[in-house]
C-alpha positions in Angstrom: 62.6 -123.0 6.5 63.7 -125.9 5.0 61.3 -128.8 5.4 63.1 -131.9 5.7 60.5 -134.7 4.5 62.9 -137.8 4.1 63.5 -140.3 6.8 66.9 -141.0 5.1 68.3 -137.4 5.7 67.8 -137.7 9.6 70.0 -139.8 11.6 70.9 -140.3 15.3 73.5 -137.9 16.5 72.4 -134.8 14.2 71.6 -131.6 15.5 68.2 -130.6 13.9 65.4 -128.0 15.1 61.9 -129.8 15.6 58.4 -128.7 16.4 56.5 -130.4 19.5 52.9 -130.8 19.2 51.8 -128.1 21.5 53.8 -125.3 19.3 52.5 -126.6 15.9 50.2 -123.7 15.9 52.9 -121.2 16.8 55.7 -122.7 14.6 58.1 -122.3 18.0 61.4 -124.5 17.2 63.0 -126.5 19.8 67.1 -127.5 19.0 68.5 -130.6 20.1 70.4 -133.8 18.8 68.3 -136.5 17.7 68.4 -139.7 19.6 65.8 -142.1 17.8 63.6 -141.6 14.9 59.9 -142.6 15.6 58.6 -142.5 11.9 58.3 -145.4 10.6 57.6 -144.5 6.9 60.0 -142.7 4.4 58.5 -139.6 4.5 55.7 -137.8 6.1 54.1 -134.5 4.8 54.5 -132.8 8.2 58.3 -133.7 9.0 60.0 -137.0 10.4 59.0 -137.6 14.0 62.2 -137.8 16.4 63.1 -137.9 20.1 66.0 -135.8 20.9 68.3 -136.5 23.7 66.5 -134.3 25.9 63.7 -136.7 25.7 61.5 -133.7 23.6 59.8 -135.5 20.7 59.2 -133.3 17.8 59.0 -133.0 13.9 62.0 -132.3 12.1 61.6 -128.8 10.6 65.4 -127.8 9.9 68.8 -129.7 10.2 71.4 -127.5 11.8 74.7 -127.2 9.8 
């Protein structure tokens, strides 16, 4: 699993896999398209927090090519 640490790598419209707050212990990933970037800082040790078009909020763990 490639961790995406940089906000500059994330933009609305890209397809990503995120881990939701309730899934952090299990590491279960949810796939979707980025609607909004919620992390203001350039980096975050646990991943950049985003809102998907489905309304799910989570931290980006992978960018799907």
